[in-house]
N, C-alpha and C positions, 0 to 999 in steps of 0.2 A: 513702516508708517502706513496706516490705512488711508486711502483717498475717499473723500465723500463724494457722492454723486449729486451734482447740482440740479438734476432733473426732478421735478416734483412728481408725486404719484399720479398726477393728471386726473382725468382728461380735461380738455378745454372745450367750452361750448359758448358760442356767441350767436345771437339771432339779430339780424339787421333788418330794418324797414326803410322803404324809400319815402315815407311820409312821417311827419311828426306824430307823437303820441301813439306809436306802434300800429300805424295804419298803413294801408297800401301793400305793395309787394313785399314778401318776407322770404329771407334766405337764412339758413342755419349753417354755421361753420364750426369745424373742430380743428382746423389748421389755418395757416396763413392764407391771406388773399392779397395778391399783388396789385390787382386792379378790379374794383367792384363792377366796372363796365363789362368785364368778361363774364359776369354772372347775370347779365341782363338788367342791371340797375344803373342809373346815371348818377346816383348819389345815395348816401346814407343820411337820413334825417332823424332817426331814432334807433335805439338798440337796447338789448338786454344781455348782460353778461351773466350766464348761469353757472359756469365753472371756470376757474383759473383767472389769471390776470392777463390783460391784453394791452397792446399799445396801438393806437389809431394814428393815422397820418393824414394830413391835409391833401396830399397828392398821391397818385399811384406810385408804384415801385418803392414804397416806404420812404417817401421824401416829403419835405415841408414840415410844418409844425407837428409836434408829437403831443399826444394826449393819453394819459394813463386811464385805462378802463378796468376798474376792479369790479367785483361782483355787485350787481345791482341793476336798476333800470335807469335809462338815459332817454327821457321823452323828447328832449329838444337839445339844440347845440349848446345852450348855456350849461346844461348838466354835465357835459364832458369837458367843456373849456373852463368851467368854474369861474374863478375870479381872474382869469387870464387877461381880460380887458382887451383882447384882440378878437375882432368879430370874424370867427371862422365857422361857417354854417355847414361845412361838409367834411366828410371822411371818405377817402377814396381807396385806402388800403389799410390793412391791419394784420397783426401777428400776435401769437401768444408769447408771453414772457416765461420762458422755460425755467429760469433760475430763481423765480420769486420764492423766497423763504423768509417770511416776516420774522420768525423767531431766531434765525441764525444768519443775520446780515451784518456785514462788516465792510466799511469803506475807509480808505485813507485819503485825505485831501492834502494838497500841497500848495504852497504859496505861489510858486512859479511853474511854468511849463516844464516838461521833461522830469518831473518828480524832484524838483530842486526847492530848497528853502524850507521855511517853517512847515511842519506837518502835524496832522491831527487824525488819530484813528477814531472812527465814529461807529457806534453800534446801536444808536437810538435816533429817534426823530428830533429835529431841531427846527422850530418855526422861525428862529432868528440866529444865524451863526454868530453875528457880531455881538448879540446880547450874551452869548455863551463864551465870548472871549476870542473869537477869530479876529485877526488884526485888520481886515479890510472887507470890502464888499465883493471881492473877486476871489476865485480859485483858479490857480494856474494849471493844475492837472489832478487826476484822480486815479486811484487803483481800487478796484472792487474785488475784495478777497472772497466774499460770499454774498449770495442773494442778489437782489435788484433794488435800485434806488430811483426816486424821482427827485431831481434837483430843480429848484425854481429860481427864476431871475430875482425875485423880490422876497422880502420877509413875509411870513404869514402864508406861505405856499401860493404865491401869486406870480403872474408873469409867465414868460415862456417856460415850458417844461422840457427837461432833458432826461431820458430814461437811460440809466447806467446799469449794465449787467455784467456779472462775472463771466458769462460765457460769450460775450462779444468783445472783440479787440483783445482777447486774452485777459479781460478785466482791466486793461490799461488804456487810459484816456490821457494822452500826453499833451494835448492842446485842445482848445475849445472847438476847433474845426472837426474833431472826432466825436463831438457830442451829438451831432445831428446836422442835417443839411440846412437847417434854419438858424443855427447858432452863429452869432456875429460878435460875441463879446465873452470875456471871462467872468462876467457878473453872475454870481450864484450867492443867494443870501438865505436860502432855507432848503432843507432836504428832509426826506422821509423814506422809510422802507416801504416797498411795494407789498400790499396785502394780497395774500393768496386765497 
């Protein structure tokens, strides 16, 4: 059986600015940045994703709220936090999402933690899991077989974002505490594939 390589053809490129609307000091990245302050910036207030998909973090060392950063321009904080409804004006660390593969993404969600209970294999985007038949507004655990996914706290891709990748945790997320340092609940009501 042939194994597929989860790494995209690359490369990644992200340009960050310390002022809104692509003004001020500018730094380009093609790999992860654990702390933007080590690059002579005290904050990221706007950015452009030129290649690949990235995840940005509210704090250094890839901690705090996560924000999906797909190809495009992000002139202010609202553009990366979207309808998050949580006022986060800064990004302090970010990294590329190596396993992003929009066309070949598969995730299995489970009713309870440790992959127990009702399960559902998903290969498409769902703005409302409950509208598609999922029995509650929570997911207990997840297994990412391929690609990368963004799971959202509320329907319509709103609320906290959790980036799930096949090449992190072996693709296994047994409990909400593994979804990110900001995760405090099992609540997930919409999800979509990461665009590469």
